[in-house]
C-alpha positions in Angstrom: 94.3 117.8 143.5 92.3 114.8 142.4 93.7 113.3 139.1 91.5 112.9 136.0 90.8 109.3 135.2 91.8 108.4 131.6 91.0 105.1 130.0 92.9 104.2 126.9 91.3 101.2 125.2 93.5 100.6 122.1 96.7 98.6 122.6 99.7 100.8 122.8 103.3 100.0 123.3 105.4 101.0 126.3 106.8 104.0 124.5 103.3 105.5 123.9 102.3 104.7 127.5 105.4 106.5 128.8 104.6 109.5 126.6 101.2 109.8 128.1 102.5 109.4 131.7 105.4 111.8 131.2 103.3 114.5 129.6 100.1 114.3 131.6 100.9 112.1 134.7 100.8 115.1 137.0 97.1 115.6 136.2 95.9 112.2 135.0 95.8 108.7 136.1 95.8 106.3 133.2 94.3 102.8 132.7 95.8 101.2 129.6 94.6 98.4 127.4 94.6 95.0 129.1 94.1 96.5 132.6 90.6 98.0 132.2 88.0 96.9 134.7 84.4 97.8 135.1 85.5 100.2 137.9 87.9 101.9 135.5 85.1 102.3 132.9 82.8 103.8 135.6 85.5 106.1 136.9 86.7 107.4 133.5 86.2 111.1 132.8 88.1 110.7 129.5 88.1 107.7 127.2 90.3 107.1 124.2 89.2 104.4 121.7 86.0 102.8 120.6 83.9 101.5 123.5 80.7 99.6 122.9 77.3 100.9 123.7 77.1 98.8 126.9 80.4 100.2 128.1 79.2 103.8 127.5 76.1 103.2 129.5 78.4 102.2 132.5 80.7 105.2 132.0 78.7 107.5 134.3 81.5 110.0 134.8 82.5 110.2 131.1 82.8 113.8 129.8 84.9 113.3 126.6 85.3 110.4 124.2 88.2 110.6 121.7 88.0 108.1 118.9 91.0 106.7 117.0 88.9 106.4 113.9 87.8 109.1 111.4 84.4 107.5 110.9 81.9 108.2 113.6 78.6 106.7 112.4 78.8 103.9 115.0 78.2 106.6 117.6 76.0 109.1 115.7 73.6 106.2 115.1 73.5 105.1 118.7 70.0 105.5 120.3 71.5 106.2 123.7 74.8 108.0 123.2 75.3 109.7 126.6 74.3 113.3 126.9 76.9 115.7 128.1 79.7 113.8 126.5 81.9 115.5 123.8 82.8 113.2 120.9 85.9 113.8 118.9 87.5 111.8 116.1 90.9 111.3 114.6 90.3 113.2 111.4 93.6 114.3 109.9 95.4 111.0 110.4 94.2 109.2 107.3 94.1 111.7 104.4 97.6 111.1 103.1 97.6 107.4 103.0 94.0 107.2 101.6 95.0 109.6 98.8 97.9 107.3 97.9 95.4 104.4 97.8 93.0 106.3 95.5 95.7 107.5 93.0 97.6 104.2 93.0 94.5 102.2 92.1 93.3 104.7 89.5 96.7 104.4 87.8 96.5 100.6 88.1 93.1 100.6 86.2 94.2 103.1 83.6 97.4 101.2 82.8 95.8 97.8 83.0 98.2 96.5 85.6 95.9 93.8 86.9 96.1 92.1 83.5 99.9 92.2 83.6 99.8 90.5 87.0 97.6 87.8 85.6 99.9 87.4 82.6 102.9 87.1 84.9 101.4 84.1 86.6 101.0 82.5 83.2 104.4 83.7 81.9 102.7 85.6 79.1 104.4 88.5 77.3 101.3 90.4 76.1 101.0 94.2 75.8 97.7 96.1 76.5 96.4 97.8 73.3 95.7 101.0 75.1 96.2 102.9 78.3 95.1 106.2 79.8 96.4 108.8 82.1 95.1 110.9 85.0 96.5 114.1 83.4 93.9 116.6 82.4 90.9 114.7 83.7 87.9 116.2 85.4 87.9 114.9 89.0 84.8 115.1 91.2 85.4 114.5 94.9 82.3 113.9 97.0 83.4 115.2 100.4 85.7 118.1 101.2 87.0 117.1 104.6 90.6 115.9 105.4 90.5 112.9 103.0 88.9 114.8 100.2 91.3 117.7 100.5 94.3 115.4 100.5 93.1 113.7 97.4 92.4 117.0 95.7 95.8 118.4 96.6 97.6 115.4 95.1 95.4 115.3 92.0 96.5 118.8 91.1 99.9 117.5 90.4 98.4 115.7 87.4 97.1 119.1 86.0 93.5 118.0 86.6 90.4 120.1 87.2 89.2 119.2 90.7 85.6 119.9 91.8 84.4 119.3 95.3 80.9 118.5 96.6 80.1 119.1 100.2 76.8 118.4 101.9 76.2 121.9 103.3 75.9 125.3 101.5 79.1 126.8 100.2 79.4 130.5 101.4 82.2 131.1 98.9 85.5 129.7 97.7 87.2 130.0 101.1 90.9 129.5 101.9 89.9 126.1 103.4 88.9 124.9 100.0 92.1 126.0 98.2 92.8 122.5 96.9 89.7 122.6 94.7 89.0 124.5 91.5 85.3 124.6 92.4 83.2 123.6 95.4 79.4 123.0 95.3 76.8 121.7 97.6 74.7 118.6 97.0 72.2 120.5 94.8 74.9 120.5 92.0 75.6 116.8 92.3 73.6 115.6 89.3 75.1 118.2 87.0 78.7 117.6 88.1 78.4 113.8 87.9 77.8 114.1 84.1 81.0 116.1 83.6 83.4 113.9 85.6 86.0 111.5 84.3 86.7 110.2 87.8 84.3 110.3 90.8 85.7 109.7 94.3 83.4 109.2 97.3 84.7 110.4 100.7 81.5 111.4 102.3 80.6 110.4 105.9 77.8 107.9 106.5 74.6 109.9 107.3 70.9 109.6 106.4 71.5 112.3 103.7 74.3 110.4 102.0 72.8 106.9 102.3 72.2 105.6 98.7 73.1 108.9 97.2 74.6 107.2 94.2 71.6 105.4 92.9 71.0 103.8 89.5 70.0 107.1 87.8 73.0 109.0 89.1 75.5 106.1 88.3 74.0 105.8 84.8 74.3 109.6 84.3 78.1 109.3 84.6 80.3 109.1 81.5 80.4 105.5 80.2 84.2 105.6 80.4 84.3 107.1 83.9 86.0 105.6 87.0 84.2 105.4 90.3 86.1 105.2 93.6 84.6 104.8 97.1 86.8 105.2 100.2 84.2 106.9 102.5 81.2 104.9 103.5 79.8 101.9 101.7 76.2 103.2 102.2 77.0 105.9 99.6 76.5 103.5 96.7 73.5 101.3 96.2 75.1 97.9 95.4 72.3 96.5 93.3 72.2 99.7 91.3 76.0 99.5 90.7 75.7 95.9 89.6 73.0 96.8 87.1 75.1 99.7 85.7 78.1 97.5 85.3 76.2 94.7 83.7 75.0 97.2 81.1 78.6 97.9 80.2 78.6 101.3 81.8 81.7 102.7 83.7 85.3 101.9 82.8 86.2 100.7 86.2 85.2 100.8 89.9 87.5 100.9 92.9 85.8 99.9 96.2 87.2 99.7 99.7 83.9 100.1 101.5 80.5 98.4 101.0 76.9 98.4 102.1 77.5 95.1 103.8 80.9 94.2 105.2 82.5 91.8 104.8 81.4 91.7 101.2 79.4 88.4 100.9 81.2 85.6 99.0 78.1 85.4 96.8 78.3 89.1 95.7 78.5 89.4 91.9 81.0 92.2 92.4 83.7 89.7 92.9 83.3 88.4 89.4 83.4 91.9 87.7 86.7 92.2 85.7 86.7 96.0 86.0 86.0 96.1 89.7 88.9 96.3 92.2 87.9 95.2 95.7 89.8 95.7 98.9 88.6 94.9 102.5 88.3 98.4 104.1 92.1 98.9 104.2 92.5 102.2 102.4 93.2 104.0 105.7 94.9 101.4 108.0 95.4 102.5 111.6 96.7 100.4 114.5 98.9 97.6 113.3 98.5 98.7 109.7 100.8 101.7 109.2 103.3 103.1 111.8 103.1 106.7 110.5 99.3 106.7 110.7 99.4 105.2 114.1 101.8 107.9 115.3 99.5 110.6 113.8 96.5 109.1 115.7 98.4 109.2 119.0 99.6 112.7 118.3 96.0 113.8 117.8 94.9 112.2 121.0 97.7 113.8 123.0 97.1 117.2 121.5 93.5 117.0 122.4 94.2 115.7 125.9 96.5 118.8 126.4 93.7 121.0 125.2 91.2 119.3 127.5 93.4 119.8 130.5 94.0 123.4 129.7 90.3 124.2 129.1 90.8 124.9 125.4 88.4 123.9 122.6 89.0 120.4 121.4 89.9 119.6 117.8 87.7 117.4 115.6 84.5 117.8 117.6 81.7 115.7 116.1 78.3 117.2 115.6 76.1 114.3 116.6 72.9 115.8 115.0 74.7 116.2 111.7 76.4 112.8 111.8 79.9 114.0 111.3 
């Protein structure tokens, strides 16, 4: 029986390589990172990783592309994504670590911890006059996928009221949405923004979500609200956010993603005292966190087993929907 050609683009150590070979070597022939050639790209029926558009055009035998990312907009926006190729992502690997990032940074803002760090450098013993808590707050999470559900689950420990917004119609409060007290579609966004103490963006990057949080919507939020974005930078209109902040609106903003990345050195966001900025690291993968890396490889291996056994793959991306 002719073996299936599998190209694994991300760097993986000898242990992971051995796992692939031991589990699937009878049916697959693997080409690992560092050994890929143009012939290997052409021959690959299965590819794991994030190839460029030019590589995809050469991969004439490709039937399935498994990403090691959760975000898929690089591929859904491609003009020439190959027809007949199934695209899957690594959704499920990042929810836990991103939820820790979100909650940790909200607590940091509420307790004024950045000020204490600055005071430490100056050897100053100065207490903040006030602090807040997450307990009892109204939380609005934009996006009810793996990341949104993980954040919602952990927010419930603070006795909060958690509302979810998803892009498509909600047929009812299904078991899949058990982490939320309420779930609405986008038609309820304007109403729910006005009620929220904390708004967290986890939506995928699609034409429908681009610029969704414009000036009017940002200004409709409570003046003391906190805004977090860990989904896609295109969700928030940067100029609109700057205008709202310059007007003294919003208690604080936590941004890990931006319309333009890297965030330009000239951006006024850098100078905003109540804005926390991180360089797209809320959900680190390869080289960033060992547990997340293991989860990514487990997803890839489970899906490869499904592929070889003719079962439906997990995390299939609907290209026309953008996620």
